[in-house]
C-alpha positions in Angstrom: 126.3 39.0 105.7 128.3 42.3 104.2 131.7 41.8 105.1 131.8 40.7 101.2 130.5 43.4 100.5 132.9 45.5 102.0 135.9 43.0 100.9 135.2 43.9 97.0 134.6 47.8 97.9 137.7 48.0 99.9 139.3 45.3 97.5 140.7 43.5 99.9 140.0 40.9 102.9 139.4 41.1 106.0 141.4 38.3 108.3 139.7 40.1 111.5 135.6 41.4 110.6 134.3 41.8 114.6 131.1 44.4 115.2 131.9 46.5 118.7 129.2 49.0 118.8 125.9 49.6 117.1 123.0 51.8 116.7 119.6 51.4 114.8 116.9 53.8 112.6 113.7 52.9 111.5 113.3 54.3 108.2 110.9 52.3 106.3 113.2 49.7 107.0 116.0 49.9 109.3 119.7 51.0 108.6 122.3 49.8 110.8 125.6 52.0 112.2 128.4 49.8 112.9 131.8 49.9 114.3 133.6 46.4 113.2 137.3 46.0 113.9 139.2 44.7 111.2 142.6 44.7 112.3 145.2 46.3 114.6 143.9 49.3 116.0 142.0 50.1 112.4 138.0 50.1 112.5 135.2 50.8 109.3 132.3 52.0 110.2 129.1 50.7 108.3 126.0 51.5 107.5 123.7 48.4 107.2 120.1 48.3 105.7 117.1 45.7 106.4 114.2 45.9 104.0 110.9 45.7 105.9 110.1 42.0 106.1 107.1 42.0 103.1 109.9 43.3 101.0 112.8 39.9 101.4 115.1 41.4 100.7 118.7 40.6 101.9 120.9 42.5 103.9 123.2 45.2 102.2 126.0 47.8 102.6 124.1 51.4 101.8 127.2 52.7 102.9 131.5 52.7 105.2 133.7 55.1 106.5 136.8 53.1 106.5 140.7 54.5 108.7 137.9 55.3 111.7 139.6 54.5 115.3 138.6 52.7 117.6 136.4 55.9 120.1 135.9 57.6 116.7 131.6 58.0 117.9 129.5 56.6 115.5 127.0 58.5 113.7 124.5 58.3 110.6 126.8 58.7 107.3 
């Protein structure tokens, strides 16, 4: 659901977009941190926010880090 949001911010499309790891942080909703394989040896880290159910809002991309490697630690950003 957030792939189009990232593609718009990066100004390119990703043929490969596979989440390989995630972590969650509960706040007033939930922050999810994903390591996503986007082709070759390239990865991006995403921070995706899921609001509380009663707010009925879609998932939103709140931040990302590009040019990551497979073994870069997935941390809060």
